[in-house]
Backbone bond lengths (Angstrom), bond angles and torsions (degrees), N, CA, C in turn:
res aa  C-N    CA-C-N  psi(-1)  N-CA   C-N-CA  omega(-1)  CA-C   N-CA-C  phi
1 X - - - 1.468 - - 1.564 109.85 -
2 X 1.241 120.81 156.22 1.442 126.12 167.75 1.476 103.62 -99.70
3 X 1.283 117.82 133.96 1.486 121.69 174.72 1.540 106.97 -110.37
4 X 1.361 117.01 120.51 1.419 124.43 175.13 1.480 112.66 -87.34
5 X 1.344 118.20 92.00 1.363 122.30 -174.23 1.539 117.62 -60.44
6 X 1.365 112.37 -36.24 1.439 118.95 174.41 1.541 117.52 -55.88
7 X 1.387 113.09 -27.30 1.450 118.57 176.66 1.544 112.00 -74.65
8 X 1.405 114.99 -26.40 1.394 117.85 176.69 1.529 114.62 -88.71
9 X 1.343 114.18 -28.43 1.442 122.61 -176.56 1.562 108.23 -128.86
10 X 1.345 116.70 76.21 1.495 114.24 -174.30 1.584 110.85 -68.02
11 X 1.240 117.01 148.91 1.473 122.04 -175.68 1.506 106.71 -72.52
12 X 1.346 110.37 140.45 1.633 115.31 177.83 1.456 110.99 -64.99
13 X 1.255 117.19 169.10 1.472 122.27 -178.62 1.511 109.96 -66.58
14 X 1.419 117.19 -40.01 1.452 118.51 177.10 1.550 106.34 -112.03
15 X 1.322 115.98 131.98 1.488 121.52 -176.86 1.487 112.84 -109.41
16 X 1.299 116.50 127.73 1.497 120.27 179.38 1.550 103.99 -116.65
17 X 1.329 119.01 101.03 1.447 125.98 -174.05 1.463 108.51 -51.97
18 X 1.396 118.07 136.37 1.462 127.21 174.82 1.516 105.62 -141.36
19 X 1.347 122.31 90.81 1.313 123.04 -169.69 1.537 118.48 -66.44
20 X 1.305 116.54 -17.15 1.439 126.54 177.59 1.470 111.29 -85.26
21 X 1.370 121.11 -6.70 1.447 123.39 -176.69 1.473 116.35 -72.49
22 X 1.386 117.78 -170.75 1.447 118.50 172.06 1.449 110.67 -87.99
23 X 1.370 112.04 142.72 1.495 120.39 178.71 1.514 112.19 -82.42
24 X 1.209 118.71 90.63 1.483 123.61 -176.60 1.468 117.40 -102.58
25 X 1.367 114.02 4.77 1.519 119.43 174.66 1.534 109.29 -105.27
26 X 1.306 116.16 16.23 1.539 119.09 -178.41 1.530 110.78 -94.01
27 X 1.342 116.07 167.48 1.411 123.97 167.99 1.546 105.83 -110.37
28 X 1.359 116.60 122.25 1.402 120.61 -174.50 1.576 115.41 -122.05
29 X 1.219 124.91 155.56 1.461 122.78 173.65 1.576 111.42 -74.29
30 X 1.256 109.83 144.00 1.520 119.25 177.07 1.527 110.13 -140.13
31 X 1.376 111.55 167.64 1.515 121.22 176.13 1.496 106.09 -113.37
32 X 1.304 113.33 121.09 1.424 122.94 172.07 1.536 111.38 -75.88
33 X 1.333 118.32 127.50 1.471 121.09 179.42 1.541 110.73 -115.45
34 X 1.293 119.04 -22.26 1.481 120.11 178.89 1.609 111.94 -169.75
35 X 1.311 113.67 156.15 1.449 124.18 169.55 1.515 109.28 -115.82
36 X 1.214 117.93 137.71 1.522 126.22 169.84 1.445 113.18 -130.63
37 X 1.342 118.62 159.47 1.392 126.70 174.06 1.539 108.82 -107.22
38 X 1.353 116.96 137.22 1.438 121.41 179.83 1.592 108.15 -84.91
39 X 1.307 115.43 175.26 1.438 119.72 176.58 1.482 112.22 -65.73
40 X 1.354 117.59 -18.19 1.525 119.00 -178.80 1.556 109.42 -96.14
41 X 1.300 115.67 6.04 1.502 122.12 -175.50 1.422 119.08 84.42
42 X 1.344 118.94 -2.11 1.502 122.82 179.25 1.504 109.94 -72.93
43 X 1.279 117.50 152.24 1.465 125.81 179.23 1.554 107.69 -93.58
44 X 1.307 117.35 136.56 1.539 121.93 168.76 1.449 108.86 -127.18
45 X 1.332 115.14 146.20 1.529 120.47 -177.76 1.542 106.73 -112.86
46 X 1.349 112.47 137.05 1.410 119.63 171.41 1.529 110.32 -89.19
47 X 1.318 117.69 115.23 1.547 117.31 -171.95 1.498 108.70 -139.61
48 X 1.307 111.78 145.80 1.446 122.91 175.09 1.531 109.40 -103.81
49 X 1.364 118.76 129.62 1.491 119.88 -174.20 1.517 106.83 -151.92
50 X 1.321 115.82 168.49 1.421 118.31 178.69 1.577 106.21 -122.17
51 X 1.391 109.93 137.23 1.518 119.75 169.86 1.496 107.56 -99.04
52 X 1.278 119.20 128.71 1.444 126.23 177.74 1.477 112.99 -97.36
53 X 1.291 114.21 158.76 1.467 122.91 -179.08 1.553 106.15 -89.57
54 X 1.330 117.05 143.32 1.492 124.00 -179.98 1.545 110.63 -62.45
55 X 1.267 123.18 -23.14 1.468 123.66 -178.26 1.589 112.59 -94.79
56 X 1.301 110.33 5.36 1.555 116.29 176.73 1.596 116.92 85.67
57 X 1.368 115.92 2.47 1.405 119.54 176.84 1.548 110.64 -76.45
58 X 1.240 116.35 173.85 1.465 124.61 -174.12 1.600 107.12 -56.63
59 X 1.332 110.98 142.12 1.510 119.42 178.41 1.474 111.57 -99.03
60 X 1.302 115.14 -164.60 1.472 121.48 178.47 1.589 110.39 -124.78
61 X 1.197 114.74 143.99 1.538 123.75 172.73 1.437 110.25 -83.17
62 X 1.342 116.29 122.61 1.516 119.97 178.49 1.602 105.79 -111.92
63 X 1.301 112.92 145.78 1.434 118.00 174.16 1.535 108.35 -135.61
64 X 1.300 116.39 120.05 1.507 112.37 -173.23 1.506 107.12 -168.08
65 X 1.390 106.68 177.75 1.508 118.90 175.93 1.484 112.22 -93.81
66 X 1.367 120.84 119.25 1.443 126.39 -177.96 1.481 110.91 -115.23
67 X 1.364 114.42 149.59 1.423 117.58 172.41 1.510 115.93 -61.95
68 X 1.223 117.63 149.05 1.620 117.87 -172.21 1.567 108.68 -63.16
69 X 1.338 120.02 -28.24 1.454 120.17 -177.20 1.593 113.18 -75.31
70 X 1.389 114.27 -2.17 1.464 122.68 178.27 1.403 116.13 -95.84
71 X 1.397 114.97 -7.37 1.418 120.43 177.77 1.497 117.40 -134.57
72 X 1.293 120.05 156.93 1.453 121.98 -178.14 1.478 106.96 -148.45
73 X 1.363 116.10 151.92 1.508 118.09 -177.95 1.516 109.99 -65.07
74 X 1.379 114.34 147.28 1.503 122.92 171.72 1.598 107.33 -93.99
75 X 1.294 112.01 123.37 1.458 116.08 171.58 1.538 113.95 -78.58
76 X 1.279 119.22 -23.33 1.508 126.29 -179.32 1.403 115.45 -85.86
77 X 1.434 123.05 -4.86 1.411 125.07 -174.07 1.592 107.55 -83.38
78 X 1.267 115.85 145.05 1.400 122.04 179.59 1.608 111.75 -67.49
79 X 1.211 125.48 145.35 1.424 130.01 -179.52 1.533 107.05 -58.38
80 X 1.357 114.29 135.69 1.412 113.42 -178.23 1.564 107.18 -89.79
81 X 1.337 115.47 143.99 1.460 120.19 177.99 1.414 108.21 -101.09
82 X 1.385 117.58 146.97 1.500 118.68 169.20 1.483 112.21 -67.53
83 X 1.352 110.82 137.26 1.480 119.05 -176.13 1.511 107.17 -104.78
84 X 1.373 115.93 138.09 1.391 123.02 177.54 1.370 110.35 -105.38
85 X 1.341 117.79 135.45 1.507 122.81 -173.93 1.507 108.64 -101.64
């Protein structure tokens, strides 16, 4: 999946650049683990993804439920194979 971070973290009206901060206006690759429907009928996606730092240092891995409009399929991702436990 592609995760559109700007849809999760909209930019404020007035921006004060901070290059060492977290890059939350990026589109990053993620791994979809599940889809669920909410009580209102909306779809949400369980996705793992990484948020990077603006200065290029190590980012953090996120795992959470995202609204469907914040993710889209990746055509370049390899096909996922079923895993046996």
